[in-house]
N, C-alpha and C positions, 0 to 999 in steps of 0.2 A: 932164320928162325922159323920154327913150325908152331902152328897154333896147337895147343894141348888137345889130345883126343878124349872126349867126354861123352858118355851115353846119358841122354836126358829125354824129357818128354816136351813136345811142343803144347800149346794150349788147346789143341784138338785131341789131346791125349794119345798122340802117336809117338812111339819111341824113335828117336833119331840119334845118330852118331855125328857129333860135332868134331870136326868140321866136314869130313869126307862123305858123310851120309846125306848132307844137305845139297839141295838142287843149286845150280848156278856154276858158271865157269866164266869169269871169276866169281866170288861171292864176297859181300861185305858183311862182317860180323861186328855188330855194335854192342859194346858191353857197358851198360849202366849199373850202378850200384845202389843208387838211392831213389826213392820214389819220385822225388822232385826232379830227377834227370829226364822224366818222361818229356817235358817241354823241349830239353836239349835234343833228345832223339828226334822228337817230331819236327824240329827245324830242318832236319835232313830229308824227310820222307817225300816231299814234293819233288825235289831235285832227284832222289834216287828212283822214284817212279818214272821220271822223264828219261833216266839212263836206260831203264828196261825197254822202253819204247825204241830207243836207239840201238841198244845191244841186248836183244831178246834172250841170249844166253846168260846174262848176268842176273843175279838175284841178291837180296839183302836179308839179313836176320837181326832181330833184337835178342840179345841174350842177358836178360835180367840175371844178376849174379848175387846170390844170397847164401849166407852160411848154412852149412849142412844142419838139418833139423829133422825131427821125426816125421814120419810118413803122414800122419793125420794133419799136422800143421802145414806141410807142403800141399796137401790137397786142399785145405782151406785158402791158402794164399792163391794157388792156381785157380781155384773156383772164383774167388773175388776178381782176379785179373780177367778171366774168361767172361765173367758177367759185364765187365765194362768194355769189352771189345766184341761188338756184334759181327764184324767181318771175319768169315771162316779164313780168307786169305791172310789177314793180319795175325790171326791165332796160329796159322801154320808157321808164320814167320817169327813167332815169339816162342822161344825155348828157354825155360828157366832152368839155370843152372844152380843146383843145391850142392855145394862143394865146400872143401876146405880152401878158403879164399887166398890165404898167404902164399902157398906153393903156386897156385894159378897166377896170382899177381907177379910173383917172382919170375916165373917162366915167360911171362909176357913183358917184363920190364915196366910193370904199372906202379908208379910211385905212391899214389894217393886214390882214395875213392871219392874225391870231391868233384869229378866230372866223368864224362863218358869217353870211351876209347873206341876207335874204329880200326878194324884190321882188314884189309883186303887180302884174301887168300887165293891160291891157284888150286888146280885139281888134286895136287899132292899135299895140300895143307900148308904150303910155305906162304909166310906173310911177306908180300911184296910191296905193300904200302901200309902205312899207319899214321894216324893222326888222333886229336882229341878235341872235345869240346864242340860247341855249336858250329853250325855251317857258315862259311864265309865264301866270298868269291875266289880267293886263293886256294882254299881247301878244296872246293868243289872242281876247280880247274885241274889241280893236281891229281885228284881221284879220276877224273876223266881221262887224263893222259896215261896213268897206270893201267886203267882198264883197256885202253886201246892198245898198249904195248902188249899186254898179255894175250889179247885177242889176235894180234899179228904174229905172236910167237917169239917176240923179241925180248 
């Protein structure tokens, strides 16, 4: 299964193509749907930052997924998010997707918007690992194994 190709902007106002235009080999794409999901996303960040230290070619991105809306409202929402994130690096890693959510969720096999979804993708955009929800020891170990396998080329 491939991650759908979407052109969007990160919170630094840079246009990027998800997933192939993003840095990282492999890269983890985190898909939250609700504002309250930020705490769930944040549960992963310290672990993911430690993975980058061990695997410098790895990177991760948060893809807040919001229904398609007019440009003015998109700018308002992005501005609010940008104001709450002082780190340029975190803003680079935050790419808001304003899309028709139903086809996106169907393409990724996402059954509900009640939690976050995580997708590890390779250079071709193939999903090689997936999970959902807050970090646990089992999930982090499973992700570490998948990253090592990709980097070894197996």
